[in-house]
C-alpha positions in Angstrom: -32.4 1.4 14.6 -35.4 -0.6 13.4 -36.2 -4.2 14.3 -34.4 -6.6 12.0 -36.7 -8.5 9.6 -35.9 -12.0 8.6 -34.9 -11.8 4.9 -34.2 -15.3 4.1 -37.7 -16.2 4.0 -38.1 -13.9 1.1 -36.4 -16.4 -1.2 -37.7 -19.5 0.4 -39.9 -20.3 -2.5 -37.0 -20.7 -4.9 -36.5 -24.4 -5.5 -33.4 -26.0 -4.2 -31.6 -29.0 -5.9 -28.4 -30.7 -5.5 -25.5 -29.3 -7.5 -21.8 -28.8 -7.6 -20.1 -26.5 -5.1 -19.2 -23.8 -7.6 -21.0 -21.7 -10.2 -20.3 -22.7 -13.8 -17.4 -20.2 -13.9 -14.3 -20.0 -11.8 -11.2 -17.9 -12.3 -9.5 -14.7 -11.4 -11.4 -11.3 -11.3 -10.6 -9.4 -14.4 -11.4 -6.1 -16.0 -14.8 -6.4 -17.7 -15.0 -6.7 -21.5 -16.5 -3.3 -21.9 -13.7 -1.8 -19.9 -11.0 -3.1 -22.3 -12.6 -1.9 -25.5 -10.3 0.8 -27.0 -11.8 4.3 -26.9 -12.8 5.9 -30.2 -10.4 8.3 -31.7 -11.1 11.8 -30.4 -12.0 14.7 -32.7 -10.6 18.2 -32.7 -12.9 21.2 -33.1 -12.0 23.5 -35.9 -10.7 27.0 -35.0 -14.1 28.5 -35.8 -15.9 25.8 -33.6 -13.5 26.4 -30.6 -13.9 30.2 -30.9 -17.6 29.9 -30.9 -17.6 27.6 -27.8 -15.2 29.9 -26.1 -17.5 33.0 -26.7 -20.5 31.2 -25.3 -18.6 29.8 -22.4 -17.4 33.4 -21.4 -20.9 34.6 -21.7 -22.1 31.8 -19.3 -19.3 32.4 -16.9 -20.1 36.1 -16.8 -23.8 35.3 -16.1 -22.7 32.9 -13.2 -20.4 35.6 -11.8 -23.2 38.2 -11.7 -25.3 35.8 -9.7 -22.3 35.4 -7.3 -21.8 39.1 -7.0 -25.5 39.5 -6.2 -25.2 36.9 -3.4 -27.6 34.6 -4.9 -28.1 31.2 -3.3 -25.1 29.1 -4.0 -27.2 26.0 -3.7 -29.0 27.1 -6.8 -26.0 28.6 -8.5 -24.1 25.3 -8.5 -27.0 23.6 -10.3 -26.5 26.0 -13.1 -22.7 26.3 -12.9 -22.2 22.5 -13.5 -23.4 23.1 -17.1 -20.5 25.4 -17.7 -17.9 23.5 -15.8 -18.2 20.3 -17.8 -17.9 22.3 -21.1 -14.9 24.1 -19.7 -13.3 20.9 -18.7 -13.8 19.0 -22.0 -12.4 22.0 -23.8 -9.1 22.0 -21.8 -8.4 18.2 -21.8 -6.5 16.9 -24.8 -8.7 14.5 -26.8 -11.8 15.5 -24.7 -14.2 15.5 -27.6 -15.0 11.8 -28.6 -17.1 12.6 -31.6 -18.4 15.6 -33.8 -21.7 15.4 -31.9 -20.0 16.3 -28.6 -18.6 19.5 -30.2 -22.1 20.6 -31.2 -23.5 19.6 -27.9 -21.6 22.3 -26.0 -23.8 25.1 -27.2 -27.0 23.4 -26.2 -25.6 22.5 -22.8 -24.5 26.1 -22.1 -27.9 27.4 -23.2 -29.5 25.0 -20.7 -27.2 26.4 -18.0 -28.1 30.0 -19.0 -31.8 29.2 -18.7 -31.1 28.2 -15.1 -29.1 31.3 -14.4 -32.0 33.4 -15.8 -34.5 31.6 -13.5 -32.3 32.2 -10.5 -32.0 35.9 -11.3 -35.7 36.2 -11.7 -36.4 34.3 -8.5 -38.4 31.5 -10.5 -36.1 28.5 -10.2 -38.4 25.6 -10.7 -36.2 22.5 -11.0 -35.6 22.0 -7.2 -39.3 21.3 -6.9 -39.7 19.1 -9.9 -40.6 15.4 -9.8 -39.0 12.9 -12.3 -35.4 13.0 -13.6 -33.7 16.2 -12.7 -30.1 17.4 -13.1 -28.6 18.7 -9.8 -25.0 19.5 -8.7 -23.0 20.2 -5.6 -19.8 22.2 -4.9 -17.1 19.8 -4.1 -15.0 20.3 -1.1 -12.1 18.6 -2.9 -11.6 21.4 -5.5 -14.5 23.8 -5.4 -15.9 22.6 -8.7 -19.6 22.1 -9.6 -20.0 18.4 -10.0 -23.3 17.1 -11.5 -25.6 14.2 -10.6 -28.9 12.8 -11.8 -31.9 12.4 -9.5 -35.2 10.8 -10.1 -37.9 12.0 -7.6 -41.2 9.9 -7.6 -44.5 11.5 -8.0 -45.4 10.3 -4.5 -42.6 12.1 -2.8 -43.9 14.2 0.1 -41.2 16.4 1.7 -42.8 16.0 5.1 -42.1 12.3 5.0 -38.7 10.6 4.9 -38.1 8.5 1.9 -35.4 5.7 1.1 -32.6 6.6 -1.2 -31.2 4.3 -4.0 -27.7 5.2 -4.9 -26.7 3.9 -8.3 -23.1 4.0 -9.7 -22.7 4.0 -13.4 -20.5 1.8 -15.5 -17.6 2.8 -17.6 -18.1 4.4 -21.0 -16.0 5.6 -23.8 -18.7 8.0 -25.2 -20.6 9.1 -22.1 -20.3 10.8 -19.7 -17.7 12.3 -22.1 -15.9 14.2 -19.3 -19.4 15.2 -17.9 -20.7 16.8 -21.2 -23.6 14.4 -21.7 -23.9 13.8 -17.9 -25.8 17.1 -17.6 -28.5 15.7 -20.0 -31.7 14.8 -18.4 -35.3 16.1 -18.3 -36.3 19.1 -16.2 -39.6 19.5 -18.2 -42.9 19.0 -16.4 -45.2 18.2 -19.2 -45.5 16.1 -22.3 -43.4 16.8 -25.4 -39.7 17.1 -26.1 -37.1 18.2 -23.5 -35.7 21.7 -23.8 -32.7 22.2 -25.9 -29.7 20.8 -24.1 -31.8 18.4 -21.9 -31.5 14.8 -23.2 -34.9 13.7 -21.8 -33.5 10.4 -20.6 -36.1 7.9 -19.6 -35.9 6.1 -16.3 -36.0 2.3 -16.9 -39.7 1.1 -16.8 -38.8 -1.5 -14.2 -38.3 1.4 -11.8 -41.7 2.9 -12.5 -40.2 6.0 -14.1 -41.8 7.9 -17.1 -40.3 10.4 -19.5 -40.9 14.1 -19.7 -40.2 14.9 -16.1 -42.7 12.6 -14.3 -41.3 10.6 -11.5 -43.2 7.3 -11.6 -44.2 5.4 -8.5 -40.9 4.1 -7.2 -41.0 4.0 -3.4 -37.6 5.8 -3.2 -35.5 8.6 -4.6 -32.9 7.3 -7.1 -29.6 9.3 -7.4 -26.8 8.7 -10.0 -23.5 10.2 -8.9 -21.2 11.2 -11.8 -18.2 10.0 -9.7 -16.1 12.5 -11.6 -16.0 10.2 -14.7 -14.3 7.0 -15.4 -12.1 6.5 -12.4 -13.7 3.5 -10.8 -15.1 5.7 -8.0 -11.7 5.9 -6.3 -10.1 8.8 -4.4 -11.9 11.9 -5.4 -14.4 9.7 -7.3 -15.2 7.9 -4.0 -15.5 11.3 -2.2 -18.0 12.3 -4.9 -20.3 9.5 -3.9 -20.4 10.7 -0.3 -20.8 14.3 -1.3 -23.7 13.4 -3.5 -25.5 11.6 -0.8 -24.9 14.6 1.6 -26.3 17.0 -1.0 -29.4 14.8 -1.6 -29.9 14.6 2.1 -29.7 18.3 2.4 -32.2 18.9 -0.3 -34.6 16.0 0.2 -36.1 14.3 3.2 -34.1 11.1 3.1 -34.4 8.3 5.7 -30.7 7.7 6.7 -31.5 4.1 7.7 -32.8 3.2 4.2 -30.0 4.0 1.8 -29.1 1.3 -0.7 -25.8 1.3 -2.7 -25.9 -0.3 -6.1 -23.9 -0.3 -9.3 -23.0 -2.0 -12.5 -19.6 -2.9 -14.0 -17.3 0.0 -13.0 -20.1 1.1 -10.7 -20.2 -2.4 -9.4 -16.5 -2.0 -8.6 -17.3 1.2 -6.8 -20.1 -0.5 -4.8 -17.8 -3.3 -3.7 -15.2 -0.8 -2.6 -17.4 1.7 -0.8 -19.8 -0.8 0.5 -17.3 -3.2 2.1 -15.1 -0.4 3.5 -18.2 1.2 5.1 -20.7 -1.5 5.9 -22.6 0.5 8.5 -23.7 3.2 6.1 -26.2 1.3 4.0 -29.2 -0.9 4.5 -28.2 -3.0 1.5 -25.6 -3.5 -1.3 -26.6 -4.5 -4.9 -23.7 -5.3 -7.0 -24.0 -6.0 -10.7 -21.0 -7.5 -12.6 -18.5 -5.4 -10.6 -14.7 -6.1 -10.7 -12.8 -6.0 -7.4 -9.1 -5.9 -6.3 -8.3 -9.6 -6.4 -5.4 -10.1 -3.9 -6.1 -12.4 -1.0 -3.1 -11.1 1.0 -0.1 -8.8 0.7 2.5 -11.6 1.0 5.8 -10.9 -0.9 5.2 -7.2 -1.3 7.4 -4.4 0.1 5.8 -2.0 2.7 5.3 0.7 0.1 3.7 -1.6 -2.3 1.4 -2.8 0.4 0.4 0.7 1.2 -0.3 1.6 -2.4 -2.4 -1.5 -2.9 -4.4 -1.4 0.4 -7.1 1.1 -0.6 -8.6 -0.8 -3.4 -6.5 -3.8 -4.4 -7.3 -6.3 -1.6 -11.0 -6.2 -1.5 -11.6 -10.0 -1.2 -10.2 -10.0 2.3 -12.9 -7.4 3.2 -15.6 -9.9 2.4 -16.1 -10.4 6.1 -17.5 -7.0 6.4 -20.6 -8.1 4.4 -21.7 -9.9 7.6 -23.0 -6.5 8.8 -24.9 -5.4 5.6 -27.2 -7.4 3.3 -25.5 -8.2 0.0 -26.7 -9.4 -3.4 -24.2 -9.9 -6.2 -24.7 -10.8 -9.7 -22.8 -11.6 -13.0 -23.6 -13.5 -16.2 -22.1 -17.0 -16.5 -20.1 -15.8 -19.5 -18.9 -12.6 -17.8 -15.3 -12.6 -16.3 -16.7 -10.6 -13.4 -18.5 -13.7 -12.1 -15.2 -14.5 -10.6 -15.4 -11.4 -8.4 -18.7 -12.3 -6.7 -17.6 -15.9 -6.6 -14.4 -14.8 -4.8 -16.4 -12.9 -2.2 -18.6 -15.9 -1.6 -15.8 -18.3 -1.2 -14.0 -15.9 1.2 -17.2 -15.7 3.4 -17.1 -19.5 3.4 -13.5 -19.4 4.7 -14.6 -17.0 7.4 -17.1 -19.7 8.7 -20.4 -18.7 7.0 -22.7 -21.2 5.4 -23.7 -20.4 1.9 -25.6 -23.1 0.1 -26.5 -23.5 -3.5 -30.4 -23.4 -3.8 -30.6 -23.6 -7.6 -28.3 -24.0 -10.6 -27.4 -20.3 -10.6 -28.1 -19.1 -7.1 -26.3 -19.3 -3.6 -28.1 -18.3 -0.5 -26.6 -17.5 2.8 -28.0 -19.5 5.8 -26.4 -17.5 8.6 -25.6 -14.3 6.6 -27.9 -12.1 4.5 -26.0 -12.7 1.2 -27.3 -13.9 -2.2 -25.1 -14.7 -5.2 -26.7 -15.0 -8.7 -25.7 -15.7 -12.2 -27.7 -15.6 -15.5 -27.0 -18.6 -17.8 -25.3 -17.7 -21.1 -25.3 -14.0 -20.4 -22.1 -11.9 -20.7 -21.2 -8.5 -19.3 -24.7 -7.0 -19.0 -27.5 -6.2 -16.5 -29.5 -8.9 -14.9 -32.8 -9.9 -16.6 -35.8 -12.1 -16.1 -36.0 -14.1 -12.8 -32.6 -13.0 -11.7 -33.6 -9.4 -11.8 -36.8 -10.2 -10.0 -34.8 -11.8 -7.1 -32.5 -8.9 -6.9 -35.4 -6.4 -6.9 -37.1 -8.4 -4.1 -34.0 -8.7 -2.1 -33.4 -4.9 -2.3 -37.1 -4.1 -1.5 -36.9 -6.2 1.6 -33.8 -4.4 2.7 -35.4 -1.0 2.2 -38.4 -2.3 4.1 -36.3 -3.5 7.1 -33.9 -0.6 7.1 -30.4 -0.4 8.4 -29.9 -2.8 11.4 -27.3 -2.3 14.2 -25.9 -5.8 15.0 -25.0 -7.0 18.4 -22.2 -9.0 16.9 -19.7 -7.2 14.6 -17.0 -8.8 12.6 -14.9 -6.2 10.8 -11.6 -6.1 8.8 -9.5 -3.2 7.6 -5.9 -2.3 6.6 -6.2 1.4 7.3 -7.7 3.8 9.7 -9.3 5.6 6.6 -11.9 2.8 6.7 -12.2 2.1 10.5 -15.8 2.1 11.6 -18.6 -0.5 11.8 -21.6 0.7 13.7 -20.7 0.9 17.4 -17.0 -0.1 16.9 -14.3 2.3 15.6 -10.7 1.3 15.3 -8.9 4.6 16.1 -5.4 3.2 16.0 -3.5 0.3 14.5 -0.2 -1.3 15.6 0.9 -1.4 12.0 -0.8 0.3 9.1 -1.3 -1.5 5.8 -1.3 -4.9 7.4 -4.7 -6.6 8.2 -6.4 -5.5 11.3 -9.7 -6.8 12.7 -12.2 -6.9 15.5 -14.7 -9.5 16.5 -17.1 -7.7 19.0 -20.2 -9.0 20.6 -22.5 -7.6 23.2 -25.5 -9.1 25.1 -29.0 -7.9 24.3 -29.1 -5.5 27.3 -25.8 -3.9 26.0 -24.2 -4.4 29.4 -21.4 -7.0 28.8 -19.1 -7.0 25.8 -16.5 -9.6 24.5 -14.0 -8.5 22.0 -11.1 -10.1 20.2 -8.7 -7.8 18.1 -5.8 -8.2 15.9 -3.3 -5.4 15.0 -5.5 -2.8 16.9 -4.0 -0.3 19.3 -6.9 1.9 20.1 -10.7 1.4 20.1 -13.8 3.6 20.5 -17.0 1.9 21.5 -20.3 3.8 21.2 -23.8 3.1 22.5 -22.4 2.3 25.8 -25.0 3.8 28.1 -25.7 0.5 29.8 -22.2 -1.0 29.8 -20.7 -2.6 32.7 -18.0 -5.0 31.7 -15.6 -5.4 28.7 -13.5 -8.5 28.1 -11.0 -7.8 25.4 -8.2 -10.1 24.4 -8.2 -11.8 27.8 -8.3 -8.5 29.8 -11.4 -7.9 31.9 -12.4 -4.2 32.4 -15.1 -2.8 34.4 -16.5 0.5 32.9 -19.0 3.1 33.8 -22.0 3.6 31.6 -21.3 6.4 29.1 -22.2 7.4 25.5 -18.8 6.2 24.5 -15.8 4.3 25.9 -12.3 4.6 24.5 -9.7 1.9 25.1 -5.9 1.8 24.4 -3.5 -1.0 24.2 -0.3 -0.6 26.2 2.3 -3.3 26.7 0.0 -5.8 25.1 -2.9 -5.1 27.6 -6.0 -3.0 27.3 -7.1 -0.1 29.6 -9.5 2.9 29.5 -7.8 5.7 27.5 -7.3 8.9 29.6 -7.6 11.3 26.6 -9.7 11.4 23.5 -6.7 12.8 21.6 -3.4 11.2 20.7 -0.1 12.2 22.4 2.0 13.6 19.7 1.8 12.7 16.0 0.0 9.4 15.3 -1.5 7.7 12.3 -5.2 8.0 12.6 -8.4 8.5 10.6 -7.9 10.7 7.6 -4.2 11.1 8.6 -2.5 7.9 7.9 -1.2 7.9 4.4 -0.1 6.8 1.9 0.6 9.6 -0.6 -2.6 9.2 -2.6 -4.7 9.5 0.5 -4.2 13.4 0.3 -6.5 13.5 -2.7 -9.7 12.3 -1.1 -10.2 15.7 0.5 -9.5 19.4 -0.2 -6.0 20.0 -1.5 -4.0 23.0 -2.9 -0.9 22.7 -5.2 1.8 25.1 -4.4 4.1 26.1 -7.3 7.6 27.4 -6.7 8.6 30.9 -7.7 12.2 31.2 -6.2 15.6 30.1 -7.4 16.1 26.4 -6.9 19.0 24.8 -5.1 19.2 22.1 -7.8 17.6 22.9 -11.2 17.1 19.4 -12.4 15.2 18.4 -9.3 13.2 21.6 -9.4 12.3 21.0 -13.1 11.1 17.6 -12.2 8.7 19.1 -9.6 7.2 21.5 -12.2 6.8 18.7 -14.7 5.0 16.6 -12.2 2.7 19.5 -11.4 1.8 19.7 -15.1 1.2 16.0 -15.2 -1.1 15.9 -12.3 -3.0 19.0 -13.3 -3.9 17.3 -16.7 -4.6 14.0 -15.0 -6.9 15.5 -12.5 -8.9 17.3 -15.2 -9.0 14.3 -17.5 -9.7 11.5 -15.0 -11.5 13.4 -12.3 -13.3 16.2 -14.1 -11.6 18.5 -11.6 -9.3 21.4 -11.1 -6.0 21.0 -9.4 -6.1 24.4 -7.8 -2.7 26.0 -7.7 -1.2 29.0 -6.1 2.3 30.5 -6.0 4.3 29.8 -2.9 4.3 33.5 -2.2 0.5 33.8 -2.3 -0.6 30.9 0.1 -2.5 32.3 3.1 -3.1 31.1 6.6 -6.6 30.1 5.5 -5.1 28.0 2.7 -3.0 26.2 5.3 -5.9 25.6 7.6 -8.3 24.3 5.1 -6.3 22.3 2.6 -3.8 19.5 2.2 -0.9 21.2 0.7 1.0 19.7 -2.3 4.4 21.4 -2.6 6.5 21.3 -5.8 10.1 22.3 -6.2 12.8 22.3 -3.6 13.6 24.3 -0.4 15.3 26.9 -2.5 12.5 27.5 -4.9 9.5 27.0 -2.7 9.0 29.1 0.4 6.5 26.7 2.0 9.0 23.8 1.6 11.8 26.0 3.2 9.5 26.6 6.2 8.8 22.9 6.9 11.8 21.0 5.6 13.6 21.0 8.9 10.7 19.4 10.6 10.4 16.2 8.4 11.8 12.8 9.2 13.6 12.9 5.8 16.4 15.5 5.8 16.9 17.6 2.7 19.7 20.2 2.2 21.1 21.9 -0.8 23.7 19.0 -1.1 22.0 15.9 0.1 18.9 13.9 1.0 19.2 11.6 4.2 16.7 8.8 4.8 17.8 7.1 8.0 21.3 5.7 7.3 21.0 6.3 3.6 22.3 9.4 1.8 21.6 10.6 -1.7 22.9 13.5 -3.7 20.4 16.3 -3.9 21.8 17.3 -7.3 20.1 14.5 -9.1 17.6 13.1 -6.5 14.3 14.4 -5.2 12.1 13.1 -2.3 8.4 12.6 -2.6 6.4 12.0 0.6 3.3 12.6 2.7 3.4 13.8 6.3 1.3 15.7 8.7 1.8 19.4 7.8 4.1 20.9 10.5 2.2 24.2 9.9 -1.2 22.4 10.6 -0.7 18.8 11.8 -4.4 18.0 11.2 -3.8 18.3 7.4 -1.2 16.6 5.1 1.7 18.1 3.3 2.8 16.2 0.1 6.0 16.9 -1.6 6.7 16.7 -5.4 4.0 14.3 -6.5 0.3 14.4 -7.3 -2.1 11.4 -7.3 -0.5 8.4 -9.0 -3.3 6.0 -9.7 -3.8 4.6 -13.2 -3.9 0.9 -12.6 -7.6 -0.1 -12.6 -6.7 -2.8 -10.0 -5.5 -0.1 -7.6 -1.9 -1.2 -7.4 -0.1 2.0 -8.7 1.3 4.7 -6.5 3.8 5.3 -3.7 3.8 4.4 -0.1 4.5 7.2 2.4 7.8 8.3 0.9 10.3 7.6 -1.9 13.5 9.0 -3.2 13.7 9.4 -6.9 16.8 9.7 -9.1 16.1 12.2 -11.7 17.8 13.0 -15.0 17.1 15.0 -18.2 16.8 13.4 -21.6 18.0 14.9 -24.8 14.5 16.0 -25.6 14.4 18.0 -22.3 12.0 15.7 -20.5 12.8 14.8 -16.9 12.8 11.1 -16.1 12.8 9.6 -12.6 13.6 6.2 -11.1 12.7 5.1 -7.6 15.9 4.4 -5.5 14.4 4.1 -2.1 10.8 3.9 -0.8 8.9 2.9 2.3 6.2 3.8 4.9 6.5 5.8 8.2 5.7 4.0 11.4 2.6 4.7 13.5 4.3 7.8 15.0 5.1 9.2 11.5 8.8 8.4 11.9 11.1 6.3 9.6 10.7 2.7 10.7 13.1 0.8 12.8 15.5 -1.5 10.8 14.1 -4.5 12.5 10.5 -3.8 13.5 8.9 -6.1 16.1 6.1 -8.5 15.0 2.5 -7.4 15.5 1.3 -8.6 18.9 -1.9 -10.7 18.6 -1.5 -11.2 14.9 
């Protein structure tokens, strides 16, 4: 890592004056004004319009298939395929067209995709080498779809030299990106004049040095704008999109991995709070503009299943401590409800012991932490302007200049091993998931002697240990041999070196810790039943849930919930996917194969959860568990992603038992009768669990 530069001096010229201890707004973080405006009423294509789009779409898909059959480069194919995918998706989602113009746009978008397909066939694909604003795409590991992103490449870009990357997350909109339809707009042209049909010719803001008509300007970085799969606040598959976009850009362009900035506005600011505070070691700076965040300070008063559902995105204020390891600038207008979000983070950092002083009426500056908090007087939910924008730009420029810095002192908080790493410290195991866990780790400059304090941690991995000699951890003194990494395990409330890199038996660990929604960050396959159900009502509920989730994933994640019949699932499918099984052990062959290996017992007559028994005739379990056929992947039973609350509080824990019934209209309804989370060994929890040692 590069030498740390002192950033505080950058803003030293800003005059300080005495003022109150709080900005002119205080309150509870709320959904931004633009996020609460009702969407426009959708329009419906005429029969003739729909038929015309379908004909063009089939022509497009045939052209793409011919390229695949000819073994053309998929890295090029996906850049063309994204044009057709967004049209196909907007066609199949009810209410997908938000105005008449969107209907007409389908033809021009498909024509743009066909031009790319023709270039691939001719071996003349030019867009990968263009400067300026270019439409690119990647094939997602989540569902195999072609997901678009915008990139702006400066004129000065030299592929032989590493360049910084500025990742910008977009705000919510009711008319764009229109399920991706307008997202494939942009300008692939290289000269003056209008963009080709279907290319919107969007101008990069002048503040960034960009120019229209394909020229890249003089920005000292590549700027990328992930689509995030639409308006989902960059959560679950939307979060994965950001990381897949970064990986795609790094594959295609020479990116300096130590100079990646994460930024965003409004909904994109929410995504930046979440991704940045969960992964502080991945970025050289965070730039958060009017972003809402999950506003709970703790999980008091919630059942374990509610805690598990809220943890991924609903308790971000407690993660403020993680900003100690990544430079942060946060902004909102004084008349914007989202000012409360950045204020909450600032106040939490103060509670954690950091000194953040007011240096002007609308600015706070960290004295012992690289953090700046800003507001624009009289401004609502909008981008920073004037002097505020200048300060933000200067702060980010300094972070790009210094690059990512590896600290010798790490303070890190998490509630789940999904988010478990900060530079040279990885929390591999927790004593209790979905409760706050943390580590305070410090090493000397020679990296020989380490002092750690932990809470709710059962297993640690320390890297960069080639000079290590001693580790003091929670009062235990350990002598260690220098190595690239040292793994520690907590047994009987004392720490010792771990004998194995792997866990003995099932154990909650990174990417395998639940809750149910966790299965939808990664590749998944829905498995539909084909057999005769043991109990028809429960089986109907599973089929209804599959339909609900399929529509939701298309609408909210611009994706495809890939589905196979239980009789068609292969060994490769089991190896490469989280399996989402619907039906019951009578109707679904995969369920029948694993049902006897689950901690919840499910027979034709009953469902047994510990000491509780439910009738299988009108109850159905939903759960997540390491797949007995492949324990490094999940199996999920009878539910898809449940996540519609913008504050992240919806969803199940690890398991629930639903009472189901059929209404007079034939619709299956369900009520939760039991719910919970599995323990750290993926078993039902003890009736009276012991308190967490060291908490």
